Steps between C-alpha positions, in 0.01 A plus 500: 500500500558858428866600507449877512343670803185708466596859423337810640389603155324166439341511845380855434346404167326205663362719780373764256332233285346333806375832635345604172339160442365490852356850474335430167378161623332666795315734268399222262333312784240778521433484127423127503137389510390479859752762610368757745631792302649674804849489646485373860757561773683171449522552126621858555771376738612242244513768230711725725734206562532446123584867445764490777654183349515668158663811645761296686565306179552824311765604750685171458525511121771774483725310743612278217655155494601472865371189674174549687 
């Protein structure tokens, strides 16, 4: 098992990466063959959630190596 606890910096980096990947993934779905080409309300809500997660992650990064 892991001996060190998860730090706030690591958690922030993971949240930013997840938010960016989720946002880009939502956009890529529309570019795939068979995609409708429009952003629906559910997709828009998911994209807003990804942006919020990335912003929260950005605020955690400067807090350093304290345990999360």
